[in-house]
N, C-alpha and C positions, 0 to 999 in steps of 0.2 A: 619718333617712330619712323620707320622707313617703309616704303612701298615696294611690292614685288608682284609680278604677273605669275599666276599659278597655272600650270599646265593641266590638261585633262587628267593625266595619270594620277596626279595628287588628289584630285576630287574623287576619282573612282576608288582609290585606296581608302580614303576617308569613309566612303559609303560602305565598303566591304568590311572595314575594321569593326570587330565586335566592341573593342575598347576604344572609343573615339579619341580618348586622351593619348593614345599611342600613335595616332596617325600623324603624318607629316604636316597636314593642314592644321591640325590642332596645335602641334608643337611650334610651328612657325608663327601662327597668329597669336599665340599666347607668349611668344618671346618678343613681341613688339613689331611684327611685320604686318602692314596693312594689305589685305588681299585685293588683288585686281585680277580680272580674267579677260580674255579676248572673246568677242562675239562668237568666234569659231569654237571656243571651248564650250560656250553655252549651247551652241548647235550640236556639238558632238554628244554632250551629256543628254540633252533633251530628246534627240533622235533615237538614242539607245534606251531611254527610260520606258519602262512598262507603265501602264495606267496606275497601278498601286504605288509605284516609285515617284510619280510626278509631284506629289505633295512634299515629300522629303526634299527633292531637288529644287522645287520652287521656293521653299522656305530657306534653303541654304543659299541659293543664288541671289536672293534678295539682299544678302549681306555684302555682296561684292559690287564694286564699281566695274562696269562692263565697258571695255573699249571697243568701239565700232570698227568694222572693216571699211576703211575709207580710201581716198585716193593716195594719201601718204603711205598708208600700210601697203596698198597694192604696188606702188612704185618701189618701195623697199623690198617687197617680195620678189619683184622682177630682178632687182639688183642682186639679191641673195642667191636666187636660183641660177643666174648667169655665173656668179662667182663659184658656186658649188660645182657647176658643170665644167668650168674652165679648169678647176683643180682636180677634176675626176674623183670627187669625194663621194659620189653616189647620191641618189635622191633621198630626201627626208620626208617626202610626201607633201601634198598641197596643204592640208590642214595644219601640219606642223610648221610648214614654211610660213603660213599666215600668222600663226601664234608667235613664232620667232620674230617676224617682221613687226608685229604689234609691240612686242617688248622693246625692240630697238627704237622704233619711232617714238615711244613714250619714255625712253631712257629708263627702263625698268629691268632689274635682273629677273631671270626666269627660275621659278622653283619647279623642278621636274624630277620624276623618278627615272627618267630616261636620259641621264647625263651623257652617256656615250653617243647617243643619237644626235643630240643638240650641240655637242662639241664641234661638229662639222661646220657650224654657222659662225663665220667670222664676225666679230663685233658684238656677239651675244654674251652677256654676263650670266653665269649660272650660279644659283645658290644650292 
């Protein structure tokens, strides 16, 4: 089995999907990918969750390894932001920058529904 970092967009798609088996999260995890998320993804999910949704999210997020935002991730985010600015590639936003940095630091490919957005990040492998 291989590991991958899942972007917030994939988790939200899973939540919204009436047929969970059709979601990207379900298909990837049932094809042998071990799910990981960034602490920033957990933050984005939980800050947007309503009280009735929290149980769903807490149950789902329990199954993920959550990678912390630490000094290595912060330093990588600085490097990535400076690289993006030098190339004039436009900002990807702070939360996505931290998610991309987490993937790079932990040598994980990123599963996202926003491929075009994350393609601007050099050194980031996308699934």
